[in-house]
Phi, psi and omega in degrees: 000136180272154173296148175292138179281158192268350180259108176273113187290122173227007182084138179293134180270325174197158177265114182294135180275345185260016178256128178253135179251132181230120172290127183057037180291160179284143177204162174260149176303320181300319180295316180289323176300320178293316177299316182295317179298317179294316184291325183249011173053059175220165177299155177294126179258170177248072179268136178276076185299319180302314178295318183297310183288328178296324182278325194240351189249151169295319181183193177200162177235134175249139173247129183237138164253107189063235179265359185269128176285118181245354179201154181203142171218136177268141181237099178278169176201173181261007183084002182229250188250001182248125174245155187225127175284126181228131172056062173290119186235132175227133178307138184306322181282355183243007183286161179065033178235010179088004182292319178300316177298319177297321176299316181292321178299317178293325176297315179300315179297315181295317180293320178296316180297331179279359177095007178287149179252342183224138173242120184252155171208145167240152187201163174281154187306324182293349179259007180303316180301320179293303187287320184275307185281312184281322186261346175087015175291141175274130179294136178222155174290145177209166180213162183211150173239124176287123182268348172211152180282134174268146181297141177294140180272000000 
């Protein structure tokens, strides 16, 4: 079983004009840990996100309202032409305002500028409207193997 994704698709109601998107933007581990805990409904962990994305990611996108981090997406890659959207996160109080779509658009620009030719995402079925209809991903067959058992909810 997959963790629930944090963007509950209800369609963007408006595109906020006061949100700034930054490819490889600055963030604190505490801010991303709080977003991740809220988005995936788990206690706040102490993950060193800055170290993790610096070592393993093509990039990431931060969404800010003023100085406050309201969105984050990690962009993994294969070191070549494939980039992968991982953990699209939007603050609970900022959802349904187009911020998730803005994060994905900025991810697409950043991955394209880095020379990637493909941007991939996997998601739970309830997020199909968000990723396919709102963000423009083409549906493709995919498969997964769970490498560890997740606790029953």
